[in-house]
KOLNUZA-153735 format. One record per atom (N, C-alpha, C): atom name; x, y, z. Coordinates in steps of 0.001 Angstrom, whole numbers. Example, Ala and Ser with C-alpha at 12.3 -4.5 7.8 and 13.67 -1.06 7.14 Angstrom:
BEGIN
+----+---------+---------+---------+
! at !      xx !      yy !      zz !
+----+---------+---------+---------+
!  N !   13190 !   -5690 !    7800 !
! CA !   12300 !   -4500 !    7800 !
!  C !   13200 !   -3300 !    7800 !
!  N !   12850 !   -2250 !    7080 !
! CA !   13670 !   -1060 !    7140 !
!  C !   12900 !      30 !    7870 !
+----+---------+---------+---------+
This chain:
BEGIN
+----+---------+---------+---------+
! at !      xx !      yy !      zz !
+----+---------+---------+---------+
!  N !   76521 !   31401 !   79978 !
! CA !   75300 !   32268 !   79438 !
!  C !   74545 !   33166 !   80019 !
!  N !   74399 !   33068 !   81214 !
! CA !   73723 !   34430 !   81662 !
!  C !   74575 !   35517 !   81847 !
!  N !   76127 !   35080 !   82245 !
! CA !   76949 !   36155 !   81998 !
!  C !   76878 !   37057 !   81102 !
!  N !   76488 !   36287 !   79780 !
! CA !   76842 !   37089 !   78293 !
!  C !   75169 !   37628 !   78170 !
!  N !   74728 !   37057 !   78953 !
! CA !   73300 !   37995 !   78818 !
!  C !   72982 !   39222 !   79451 !
!  N !   73556 !   39429 !   80591 !
! CA !   74274 !   40597 !   81338 !
!  C !   74634 !   41438 !   80669 !
!  N !   75779 !   41044 !   79859 !
! CA !   76778 !   41777 !   78854 !
!  C !   76048 !   42577 !   78037 !
!  N !   74879 !   41748 !   77245 !
! CA !   74176 !   42001 !   76149 !
!  C !   73233 !   42990 !   76193 !
!  N !   72849 !   42987 !   77602 !
! CA !   71590 !   43743 !   78517 !
!  C !   72715 !   45351 !   78731 !
!  N !   73896 !   44982 !   79194 !
! CA !   74373 !   46504 !   79444 !
!  C !   74538 !   47215 !   78081 !
!  N !   75303 !   46378 !   77180 !
! CA !   75390 !   46882 !   75833 !
!  C !   74377 !   47566 !   75060 !
!  N !   72968 !   46628 !   75605 !
! CA !   71856 !   47675 !   75059 !
!  C !   71603 !   48656 !   75552 !
!  N !   71863 !   49022 !   76943 !
! CA !   71721 !   50317 !   77516 !
!  C !   72627 !   51315 !   76979 !
!  N !   73687 !   50891 !   76748 !
! CA !   75010 !   52043 !   75920 !
!  C !   74480 !   52423 !   74654 !
!  N !   73774 !   51479 !   73738 !
! CA !   72967 !   51934 !   72749 !
!  C !   72236 !   52801 !   73068 !
!  N !   71034 !   52506 !   73977 !
! CA !   70164 !   53417 !   74170 !
!  C !   70540 !   54900 !   74566 !
!  N !   71535 !   54826 !   75423 !
! CA !   72154 !   56021 !   75678 !
!  C !   72788 !   57133 !   74429 !
!  N !   73539 !   56297 !   73627 !
! CA !   74120 !   56638 !   72659 !
!  C !   73105 !   57447 !   71767 !
!  N !   71992 !   56540 !   71348 !
! CA !   71015 !   56892 !   70688 !
!  C !   70225 !   58205 !   70975 !
!  N !   69993 !   58204 !   72424 !
! CA !   69579 !   59492 !   72696 !
!  C !   70334 !   60664 !   72678 !
!  N !   71748 !   60530 !   73169 !
! CA !   72917 !   61674 !   72725 !
!  C !   72776 !   61921 !   70995 !
!  N !   72410 !   61140 !   70168 !
! CA !   72531 !   61562 !   69193 !
!  C !   71490 !   62290 !   68561 !
!  N !   70242 !   61616 !   69023 !
! CA !   68786 !   62664 !   68706 !
!  C !   68736 !   63839 !   69569 !
!  N !   69463 !   63911 !   70341 !
! CA !   69845 !   65304 !   71392 !
!  C !   70677 !   66191 !   70481 !
!  N !   71721 !   65700 !   70023 !
! CA !   72625 !   66530 !   69049 !
!  C !   71642 !   67069 !   67768 !
!  N !   70744 !   66263 !   67265 !
! CA !   70105 !   66721 !   65964 !
!  C !   69204 !   67488 !   66399 !
!  N !   68645 !   67199 !   67657 !
! CA !   67663 !   68588 !   67904 !
!  C !   68317 !   69779 !   68211 !
!  N !   69338 !   69756 !   68975 !
! CA !   70251 !   70939 !   69195 !
!  C !   70481 !   71916 !   67963 !
!  N !   70942 !   70852 !   67313 !
! CA !   71490 !   71559 !   65842 !
!  C !   70301 !   72039 !   65244 !
!  N !   69067 !   71346 !   64972 !
! CA !   67796 !   71915 !   64535 !
!  C !   67395 !   73399 !   65125 !
!  N !   67621 !   73138 !   66325 !
! CA !   67002 !   74227 !   67143 !
!  C !   67814 !   75579 !   66900 !
!  N !   69233 !   75351 !   67622 !
! CA !   70359 !   76572 !   67539 !
!  C !   71355 !   76559 !   66341 !
!  N !   71347 !   75525 !   65514 !
! CA !   72493 !   75726 !   64303 !
!  C !   71618 !   76289 !   63158 !
!  N !   72839 !   76825 !   62383 !
! CA !   72654 !   77610 !   60782 !
!  C !   72888 !   76585 !   59745 !
!  N !   72027 !   76815 !   59080 !
! CA !   71880 !   75793 !   57617 !
!  C !   73393 !   76069 !   57110 !
!  N !   73914 !   76764 !   57156 !
! CA !   75256 !   77036 !   56033 !
!  C !   76628 !   76577 !   57239 !
!  N !   76659 !   76180 !   58254 !
! CA !   77645 !   75721 !   59212 !
!  C !   77616 !   74495 !   59143 !
!  N !   77738 !   73709 !   58261 !
! CA !   77884 !   72191 !   58509 !
!  C !   77037 !   71607 !   59189 !
!  N !   75533 !   72076 !   58769 !
! CA !   74514 !   71312 !   59939 !
!  C !   73994 !   70255 !   59217 !
!  N !   73988 !   70118 !   57907 !
! CA !   73304 !   68856 !   56920 !
!  C !   74379 !   68189 !   57315 !
!  N !   75643 !   68071 !   57254 !
! CA !   76703 !   66820 !   57360 !
!  C !   76386 !   66315 !   58877 !
!  N !   76886 !   67376 !   59609 !
! CA !   76616 !   66742 !   61160 !
!  C !   75665 !   66248 !   61559 !
!  N !   74446 !   66735 !   60870 !
! CA !   73126 !   65871 !   61670 !
!  C !   72736 !   64829 !   60500 !
!  N !   73301 !   64750 !   59523 !
! CA !   73344 !   63523 !   58886 !
!  C !   74190 !   62095 !   59608 !
!  N !   75320 !   62738 !   59607 !
! CA !   76141 !   61821 !   60966 !
!  C !   75441 !   61374 !   61762 !
!  N !   74718 !   62244 !   62765 !
! CA !   74459 !   61977 !   64037 !
!  C !   72695 !   60874 !   63698 !
!  N !   72240 !   61101 !   62530 !
! CA !   71115 !   60600 !   62084 !
!  C !   71722 !   58945 !   62273 !
!  N !   72480 !   58978 !   60970 !
! CA !   73155 !   58062 !   60601 !
!  C !   73820 !   56828 !   61876 !
!  N !   74140 !   57533 !   62743 !
! CA !   74613 !   56846 !   64105 !
!  C !   73098 !   56487 !   65240 !
!  N !   72357 !   57335 !   64846 !
! CA !   71174 !   57004 !   65642 !
!  C !   70360 !   55617 !   64972 !
!  N !   70846 !   55575 !   63883 !
! CA !   69867 !   54529 !   63157 !
!  C !   70440 !   53206 !   63251 !
!  N !   72132 !   53298 !   63426 !
! CA !   72827 !   52213 !   63606 !
!  C !   72318 !   51808 !   65060 !
!  N !   72474 !   52656 !   65960 !
! CA !   72317 !   52550 !   67437 !
!  C !   70600 !   51831 !   67659 !
!  N !   69756 !   52216 !   67035 !
! CA !   68477 !   51489 !   67226 !
!  C !   68377 !   50076 !   66331 !
!  N !   69481 !   49954 !   65124 !
! CA !   69163 !   48532 !   64813 !
!  C !   69899 !   47562 !   65488 !
!  N !   71096 !   48057 !   66375 !
! CA !   71822 !   47536 !   67397 !
!  C !   70674 !   46798 !   68285 !
!  N !   70196 !   47835 !   68983 !
! CA !   68951 !   47696 !   70061 !
!  C !   67993 !   46567 !   69670 !
!  N !   67245 !   46887 !   68383 !
! CA !   66432 !   45868 !   68070 !
!  C !   67261 !   44399 !   67684 !
!  N !   68369 !   44454 !   67570 !
! CA !   69088 !   42883 !   67416 !
!  C !   69268 !   42639 !   68888 !
!  N !   69853 !   43268 !   69821 !
! CA !   69747 !   42467 !   70925 !
!  C !   68933 !   42474 !   71831 !
!  N !   67612 !   43106 !   71394 !
! CA !   66190 !   42485 !   72057 !
!  C !   65831 !   41561 !   71486 !
!  N !   66001 !   41219 !   70551 !
! CA !   65452 !   39972 !   69757 !
!  C !   66360 !   38786 !   70362 !
!  N !   67576 !   39102 !   70489 !
! CA !   68500 !   37999 !   71002 !
!  C !   68094 !   37632 !   72610 !
!  N !   68080 !   38654 !   73226 !
! CA !   67681 !   38381 !   74590 !
!  C !   66005 !   37490 !   74728 !
!  N !   65100 !   37782 !   73713 !
! CA !   63720 !   37237 !   74096 !
!  C !   64213 !   35560 !   73436 !
!  N !   64994 !   35586 !   72499 !
! CA !   65119 !   34185 !   71775 !
!  C !   66947 !   33732 !   72084 !
!  N !   66493 !   32346 !   72746 !
! CA !   67802 !   31883 !   73195 !
!  C !   68671 !   31219 !   72111 !
!  N !   67789 !   30688 !   70952 !
! CA !   69150 !   30313 !   69945 !
!  C !   69718 !   31596 !   69188 !
!  N !   69368 !   32781 !   69046 !
! CA !   69353 !   33815 !   68697 !
!  C !   70565 !   34436 !   69303 !
!  N !   70535 !   34322 !   70565 !
! CA !   71467 !   34338 !   72054 !
!  C !   72492 !   33750 !   71737 !
!  N !   72423 !   32310 !   71700 !
! CA !   73517 !   31510 !   71389 !
!  C !   74449 !   31822 !   70353 !
!  N !   73569 !   32193 !   69329 !
! CA !   74215 !   32372 !   67644 !
!  C !   75193 !   33691 !   68111 !
!  N !   74718 !   34676 !   68683 !
! CA !   75361 !   35700 !   68934 !
!  C !   76846 !   35712 !   69872 !
!  N !   76450 !   34881 !   70956 !
! CA !   77572 !   34169 !   72018 !
!  C !   78490 !   33767 !   71377 !
!  N !   78251 !   32651 !   70232 !
! CA !   79330 !   31828 !   69621 !
!  C !   80154 !   32754 !   68367 !
!  N !   79238 !   33739 !   68165 !
! CA !   80223 !   34869 !   67201 !
!  C !   80981 !   35757 !   67935 !
!  N !   80903 !   36039 !   69354 !
! CA !   81554 !   37178 !   69742 !
!  C !   82635 !   36534 !   70789 !
!  N !   82556 !   34860 !   70675 !
! CA !   83669 !   34401 !   71659 !
!  C !   84363 !   33489 !   70525 !
!  N !   84454 !   33257 !   69439 !
! CA !   85086 !   32448 !   68574 !
!  C !   86268 !   33135 !   68338 !
!  N !   87140 !   32415 !   68644 !
! CA !   88602 !   32778 !   68295 !
!  C !   89255 !   33118 !   67107 !
!  N !   88512 !   32468 !   65829 !
! CA !   88803 !   32677 !   64740 !
!  C !   88459 !   33971 !   64446 !
!  N !   87076 !   34245 !   64472 !
! CA !   86494 !   35447 !   64550 !
!  C !   87178 !   36699 !   65119 !
!  N !   87858 !   36262 !   66525 !
! CA !   88208 !   37407 !   66871 !
!  C !   89930 !   37734 !   66392 !
!  N !   90380 !   36766 !   65743 !
! CA !   91833 !   37054 !   65110 !
!  C !   91494 !   37593 !   63884 !
!  N !   90584 !   37112 !   63269 !
! CA !   90292 !   38000 !   62069 !
!  C !   90095 !   39530 !   62139 !
!  N !   89290 !   39449 !   63399 !
! CA !   88865 !   40967 !   63532 !
!  C !   89893 !   42046 !   63847 !
!  N !   91038 !   41605 !   64805 !
! CA !   92224 !   41926 !   65119 !
!  C !   93327 !   42144 !   63747 !
!  N !   93323 !   41118 !   62824 !
! CA !   94195 !   41304 !   62081 !
!  C !   93436 !   42500 !   60775 !
!  N !   92506 !   42648 !   60959 !
! CA !   91557 !   43719 !   59997 !
!  C !   91782 !   45047 !   60687 !
!  N !   91810 !   45108 !   61895 !
! CA !   91835 !   46483 !   62954 !
!  C !   93277 !   47084 !   62376 !
!  N !   94427 !   45752 !   62627 !
! CA !   95628 !   46317 !   62497 !
!  C !   95981 !   46555 !   60690 !
!  N !   95387 !   46119 !   60025 !
! CA !   95564 !   46438 !   58490 !
!  C !   95045 !   47800 !   58375 !
!  N !   93935 !   47859 !   58679 !
! CA !   93361 !   49234 !   58536 !
!  C !   94187 !   50646 !   59218 !
!  N !   94439 !   49949 !   60591 !
! CA !   95445 !   51255 !   61107 !
!  C !   96588 !   51553 !   60349 !
!  N !   97314 !   50594 !   59843 !
! CA !   98203 !   50718 !   59183 !
!  C !   98045 !   51492 !   57981 !
!  N !   97006 !   51346 !   57221 !
! CA !   95986 !   51861 !   55688 !
!  C !   96094 !   53513 !   56191 !
!  N !   95615 !   53716 !   57468 !
! CA !   94942 !   55015 !   57740 !
!  C !   96308 !   55767 !   57912 !
!  N !   97481 !   55237 !   58764 !
! CA !   98699 !   55973 !   58980 !
!  C !   99117 !   56456 !   57886 !
!  N !   99282 !   55307 !   56827 !
! CA !   99599 !   55983 !   55294 !
!  C !   98867 !   57050 !   54620 !
!  N !   97773 !   56593 !   54840 !
! CA !   96934 !   57525 !   53922 !
!  C !   96973 !   59166 !   54733 !
!  N !   97041 !   59297 !   56042 !
! CA !   97359 !   60319 !   56757 !
!  C !   98456 !   60940 !   56435 !
!  N !   99614 !   60180 !   56241 !
! CA !  101110 !   60657 !   55860 !
!  C !  101221 !   60815 !   54724 !
!  N !  100510 !   60601 !   53633 !
! CA !  100659 !   61122 !   52122 !
!  C !   99788 !   62295 !   52344 !
!  N !   98624 !   62187 !   53109 !
! CA !   97945 !   63668 !   52928 !
!  C !   98593 !   64528 !   53359 !
!  N !   99385 !   64623 !   54618 !
! CA !  100409 !   65619 !   55090 !
!  C !  101446 !   65996 !   54035 !
!  N !  102003 !   65222 !   53390 !
! CA !  103065 !   65706 !   52421 !
!  C !  102374 !   66533 !   51096 !
!  N !  101148 !   66008 !   50679 !
! CA !  100637 !   66637 !   49855 !
!  C !   99802 !   67921 !   50160 !
!  N !   99446 !   68014 !   51033 !
! CA !   98777 !   69449 !   51829 !
!  C !   99992 !   70008 !   51884 !
!  N !  101554 !   69690 !   52363 !
! CA !  102408 !   70583 !   52245 !
!  C !  102530 !   71826 !   51147 !
!  N !  102126 !   71048 !   50006 !
! CA !  102222 !   72130 !   48744 !
!  C !  100781 !   72985 !   48598 !
!  N !   99788 !   72702 !   49360 !
! CA !   98703 !   73294 !   49143 !
!  C !   98556 !   74381 !   50154 !
!  N !   98447 !   74014 !   51215 !
! CA !   98587 !   74574 !   52700 !
!  C !   99328 !   74363 !   53949 !
!  N !  100093 !   75082 !   54312 !
! CA !  100797 !   74824 !   55612 !
!  C !  100166 !   74860 !   56854 !
!  N !   99440 !   75015 !   56803 !
! CA !   98367 !   75155 !   58044 !
!  C !   97553 !   73565 !   58038 !
!  N !   96971 !   73177 !   57052 !
! CA !   96299 !   71867 !   56784 !
!  C !   97496 !   70797 !   57005 !
!  N !   98898 !   71427 !   56260 !
! CA !   99799 !   70008 !   56688 !
!  C !  100271 !   70009 !   57862 !
!  N !  100366 !   71116 !   58718 !
! CA !  100824 !   71110 !   60216 !
!  C !   99684 !   70715 !   61172 !
!  N !   98322 !   70614 !   60691 !
! CA !   97463 !   69974 !   61415 !
!  C !   97363 !   68570 !   61111 !
!  N !   97677 !   68018 !   60181 !
! CA !   97725 !   66739 !   60003 !
!  C !   99049 !   66111 !   60497 !
!  N !  100030 !   67010 !   60530 !
! CA !  101596 !   66195 !   61225 !
!  C !  101000 !   66223 !   62629 !
!  N !  100088 !   67138 !   63424 !
! CA !   99822 !   67095 !   64763 !
!  C !   98919 !   65959 !   64820 !
!  N !   98094 !   65813 !   64097 !
! CA !   97334 !   64369 !   64297 !
!  C !   98072 !   63327 !   63972 !
!  N !   98674 !   63141 !   63284 !
! CA !   99903 !   61810 !   62903 !
!  C !  100696 !   61543 !   64188 !
!  N !  101299 !   62680 !   64927 !
! CA !  102021 !   62661 !   65914 !
!  C !  101190 !   61907 !   66990 !
!  N !  100028 !   62579 !   67419 !
! CA !   99253 !   62010 !   68267 !
!  C !   98779 !   60732 !   68007 !
!  N !   98431 !   60308 !   66852 !
! CA !   98114 !   58895 !   66728 !
!  C !   99120 !   58216 !   67007 !
!  N !  100728 !   58302 !   66650 !
! CA !  101897 !   57478 !   67246 !
!  C !  101890 !   57599 !   68567 !
!  N !  101629 !   58432 !   69294 !
! CA !  102239 !   58658 !   70443 !
!  C !  100736 !   57659 !   71375 !
!  N !   99823 !   57615 !   70715 !
! CA !   98825 !   56658 !   71563 !
!  C !   99046 !   55471 !   71157 !
!  N !   99576 !   55132 !   69949 !
! CA !   99642 !   53765 !   69885 !
!  C !  101163 !   53292 !   70540 !
!  N !  101734 !   53942 !   70654 !
! CA !  102967 !   53891 !   71440 !
!  C !  102739 !   53710 !   72803 !
!  N !  101832 !   54356 !   73697 !
! CA !  101753 !   54155 !   74927 !
!  C !  100776 !   52884 !   75108 !
!  N !   99960 !   52725 !   74182 !
! CA !   99068 !   51513 !   74480 !
!  C !   99752 !   50007 !   74006 !
!  N !  100694 !   50141 !   73068 !
! CA !  101760 !   49290 !   73143 !
!  C !  102208 !   49098 !   74191 !
!  N !  103030 !   49908 !   74914 !
! CA !  103899 !   49737 !   76010 !
!  C !  103178 !   49193 !   77266 !
!  N !  101934 !   49375 !   77088 !
! CA !  100779 !   49141 !   78172 !
!  C !  100764 !   47635 !   78001 !
!  N !  100094 !   47316 !   77040 !
! CA !   99878 !   45937 !   76696 !
!  C !  101102 !   45040 !   76909 !
!  N !  102311 !   45307 !   76681 !
! CA !  103827 !   44691 !   76213 !
!  C !  103843 !   44365 !   77788 !
!  N !  103734 !   45422 !   78719 !
! CA !  103833 !   45327 !   80206 !
!  C !  103153 !   44217 !   80967 !
!  N !  101515 !   44251 !   80134 !
! CA !  100851 !   43299 !   80849 !
!  C !  100918 !   41946 !   80312 !
!  N !  101529 !   41636 !   79373 !
! CA !  102043 !   40132 !   78866 !
!  C !  103082 !   39499 !   79421 !
+----+---------+---------+---------+
């Protein structure tokens, strides 16, 4: 349990770092950005990620103070059933995203060749990363 406690503390510090980067991004956009250059969307996304980081920090701090909550988080993170469900969900969502990008590439070909080429390159990059990671993990097994 002490090992997991240290892991949770490290994770909490990563959330602190991420929250600081998001806050710095919003400040930089506010000071140097122009309102018509996607400032509202970008700062909104950074603000949302900042809020999520703060929620995770609060949750981790509460768990570090209370052994029952720490044990519940430990069980949730190490339960084989939950891990398998997360893997299956990630696999299904990956395939859905690939199908969506492929369809968007075909549809974009009728609207703009530049957008279609960009989506094709993104799709090729995703396939290369997937192939490389599959080869790496297959060699480890």
